[in-house]
C-alpha positions in Angstrom: 11.9 51.7 49.2 10.8 49.8 46.1 9.6 53.0 44.5 12.9 54.7 45.2 15.1 51.8 44.1 13.1 51.4 40.8 12.7 55.2 40.2 8.9 54.8 40.0 7.0 58.0 40.0 3.4 56.9 39.3 0.9 54.9 41.3 1.7 51.3 42.1 -0.2 48.3 43.4 1.2 46.9 46.7 0.4 43.4 48.0 0.8 43.3 51.8 1.0 40.0 53.8 2.5 41.2 57.0 0.0 39.7 59.5 -3.0 41.3 61.0 -3.7 44.7 62.5 -6.2 47.5 62.5 -6.7 49.3 59.3 -7.6 52.9 58.7 -11.3 52.0 58.9 -10.9 50.5 62.4 -11.4 46.9 61.2 -8.8 44.1 61.3 -6.9 44.0 58.1 -4.7 41.2 56.6 -3.7 40.2 53.1 -4.2 43.7 51.5 -4.0 45.0 47.9 -3.2 48.7 48.1 -3.0 51.4 45.4 -0.4 53.8 46.5 1.8 56.7 45.4 4.3 58.9 47.3 1.6 60.7 49.2 -1.3 58.3 49.9 -2.7 54.8 49.6 -6.1 53.3 49.1 -7.1 49.7 50.0 -8.5 48.3 46.8 -8.8 44.6 47.7 -8.1 42.0 50.4 -8.3 38.4 51.1 -11.7 37.1 52.1 -12.5 37.5 55.8 -12.3 34.1 57.6 -12.5 33.0 61.2 -9.2 33.3 63.2 -9.1 29.8 64.7 -8.0 30.1 68.3 -7.5 33.8 68.1 -3.9 34.7 69.0 -3.0 31.0 68.5 -3.6 31.4 64.8 -0.9 34.1 64.7 1.6 31.8 66.4 0.6 28.8 64.3 -0.1 30.1 60.8 -1.2 26.7 59.5 -4.5 27.4 61.4 -5.2 30.2 58.9 -4.5 27.9 56.0 -7.0 25.4 57.4 -9.5 28.3 58.0 -9.2 29.4 54.3 -9.5 25.9 53.0 -12.6 25.1 55.1 -14.2 28.5 54.1 -13.6 27.8 50.4 -14.4 24.1 50.4 -17.0 23.9 53.2 -18.2 20.4 54.0 -16.1 19.0 51.1 -12.9 19.9 52.9 -10.7 16.9 53.8 -7.2 16.6 55.3 -6.5 13.7 53.0 -3.4 14.3 50.9 -2.4 17.5 52.9 0.9 17.8 54.7 -0.6 18.0 58.2 0.5 14.5 59.4 2.9 15.9 62.1 0.2 17.9 63.8 -1.8 16.7 66.7 -5.0 15.1 65.4 -7.0 16.4 68.4 -6.0 20.0 67.6 -6.9 19.5 64.0 -10.4 18.3 65.0 -10.8 21.4 67.2 -9.8 23.8 64.4 
């Protein structure tokens, strides 16, 4: 619809954050950068693969993915200090 509304005829880069699902290659996709035109698309980039903490629970509680990305990027240097997670159950945070 964006192509039509803006009368774009050439290729575009689309950024897709619509959750997770199987991509055309049979792997789970999420956080995609697509090069597309009226007839096709190509996956040209994506967010780094990280663990899905709690499986389906991470879909229902997106903050779990935030924590997964932070821990993946920061490793042992990761700390909850200064982050807005004070309303969450401390036991659950320890498990994640």
